[in-house]
N, C-alpha and C positions, 0 to 999 in steps of 0.2 A: 906323852899324852897331850892332846890339844884341848884346851879349855874353851868352851863356847861362851861367847858374851851373852849378856842378858837378852839382847835382841836377836841372837843367832838361832840356828836350828836347835830345837829342844830347850830353848831358853824360856823363862817365865815372863809372861806379859802382864803388867799390872792391870787390874780391873778398871774400866772406864767409869767416871762419875755419872750418875743418872742425869738425864736431860731434865732441867727444870723449866717448865713452860710458864711464862709470865705474861703472855699476851691476854688482854682483857676484851679483845674484840668479840670473841664468841660469846662470853658471858653477857656482854652488853646487848648483843643482838637478841639473845634468849630472853633476857629480862624485859627489854623494851617491847619485844613481841608479845609477851604476857601482859604488859601494861596496855598495849594496843587492843588486845582481846577484851580486857576489862572495860576500856573506853567504848568499844562497840556494844558491850552488854548494857552499859548505862544509856547509850543512845537508843537501843532497842526498847528498853523499859520506858524511857521518856516518850518514844514514838507511840508505843501501845497505849500509854495513858492519854496521850494527846488525841489519838484516834477515837477513843471511847468517850471523850468529853467534848470534842469539837462540835458535833451536831446538837449538843444540849446547851450550848452557850447562848442563852437568851440575853443575858447581860454580860458585858465585859467587866473586868475587875474594878473599873472606875465608875460603874453604874450606867454607862452608855449602852446603846443597843449592841448586842453581840454580833459576831461576824456572819452568822447565818440568817440574821433578821433581814428581810427583804423590803420592809416598809415601816416607817415610824410616822404617825399622824397625831399631832396635838389636838386635844378636845377643846372646842369643836373644830372640825376641819374635815378634809377629804384628801385622798391621794390615790395614785395609781401604783399597783404592784404587778411586776412582770412574772407571771407563773410559767415555769418551763415544763412542768409535769402535771399530771392529774393527782399527785399525792395530796393527801389531806393537809390543810393549812391550819396552824394554830393562831389564835388571836389572844394577845395578852394586854392587860391594862397595867400600866406602870404609874407609881405614885411614890411619895416620900415615905421611907421606912419609919414606922412608929405611928403614923397617922392612920385613921380608919380608911378602908378602901372606899373611894368615892363611888356613888351610884351614877348612872348615866341617864340623862333626860330623854330616853327613847332607846330604840334598838340600833345596833350597828348594821348598816345595810351594805351588801356586796352586790355589785353589778358586773356581769360578764361583758366582754367586748360587744356581744350581740344585743346588749341591753337587758338580757334576762336576769332577774333577781335570783341570787343564790342564797339558800337558807343557811343561817348561822346557827349551828347546833350548840346547845348548852352542855358542857361536859358534866359527867357524873360527879367527878371530884376535881376541883380546881387546884392544880399544883401551884406552888409559890416558891420564888427564889429571890434573895436579896443580895445586893452588892453595893458597897460604898454609899449607903443612904438612899438607895433606890430599890423598890420592891416591884416585882413583876408577877401578876396573878393571872392564871389561865382563865379566861372568861368565855371563850367560844371556839368553835371549829367549823370549817366549811370545806366542801369537796368541789374543786374546780371541775367543770364539765369538759374542758380542753385547755391546752396551753394557750397563753395569750395575756393581754392586759386586763386587770380587774380593778374596778373603781370601788374604793372603800369610803363610806360616809360615816363619820363619827359624831354623835351628838355631844352637847356640852354636859358637864357634870352637874348633878342636881344641886350641889352646894357652891358651885362656881370655883372649886379648887382645881389646881393644875393637874393634868393627867395626860398620859400619852398612850396610844394604842400601837402595839407592835404586831407585825405579821411574820410568822416563821414557818417554813415548810417542815413537815414531820420527816423523820428518817425512814426511808423506804426499807422494805424487807431485804432488798438486794444489798443496800448499804450495810444493814445490820449483819447480814450473813458474811459480807466481806470482812467486817471487823472481827467477827468470831474466827473465821478461817485464818486471818492474819495473826491473831493472838495465838491460835493453836499451833502455828508454825514458829512464831517469834519467841514464845515463852520457853519451849524446850531448847530451842537454839541458844537462847540467852543463858540458860542453865548450863548447857554443855560448854559454851564459850567461857562462861565464868569460871567453871572448874578448871578448864585448860589454862586460862589466864592466871589463876592463882598459883597453880603448880609451876608454870613456866616462870612466873615472877619470883617465886621463892627459890627455885633451883638456880635461876640465873643470878639472883642476888648472892646466894651462898657460893656459887662457882666464882663469881666476881671477887668476893671477899678472899677466897683461898688463893686466887691468882695474884691479887694485890699483896697479900701477906708473903707469898713466895718471892715476889719481886723485891719487897723491902728486905727480906732475909738475904737475898742474893746480893743486893747493893751493900748491905752491912758486911758481908763476907769479903767483898772486894776491897 
């Protein structure tokens, strides 16, 4: 009788050890992709907040005229404002925060490029905003008849105190609609991306931990 060796026909083959995967490339990609999604969410939220506050920035954080202010005139004085649309223009009076709002020794006069006098309307309720020691109070509104240069004449204050008149265009209905549409798209997108980013980051981190642990165990076994 012929005996077969362990590796011959009908012999028993020992079971192979399971393959231990120790590469952390895949887990890293998954986790950092999740972190990237979360970064996009943060950027979207900041952009939405910026879009809704940009046109309302009458004063910057340091108290100077905001980025949408088109003219600043110290009282008394005059200046030219370049109006690009027929949207209503706001007129603000700025003064030191904590001091009473100074009166003006006369009316603010607006002249179109044709010389026509434009009526300055008194708002029903004057809004007010303060930044870094400066307060801006809405005191008037005027409606340009056409695009072009408008001359603004500002009288002195009744008590001689320092004051500055700012002119700022109102937000058009189209701009406001654009902000709403953008927010309606961006907010659900941010929620979805945030959820995906959290899941990807957690799964990638757990996967990375398991691969790193398997690598350490393999090295100890060697």
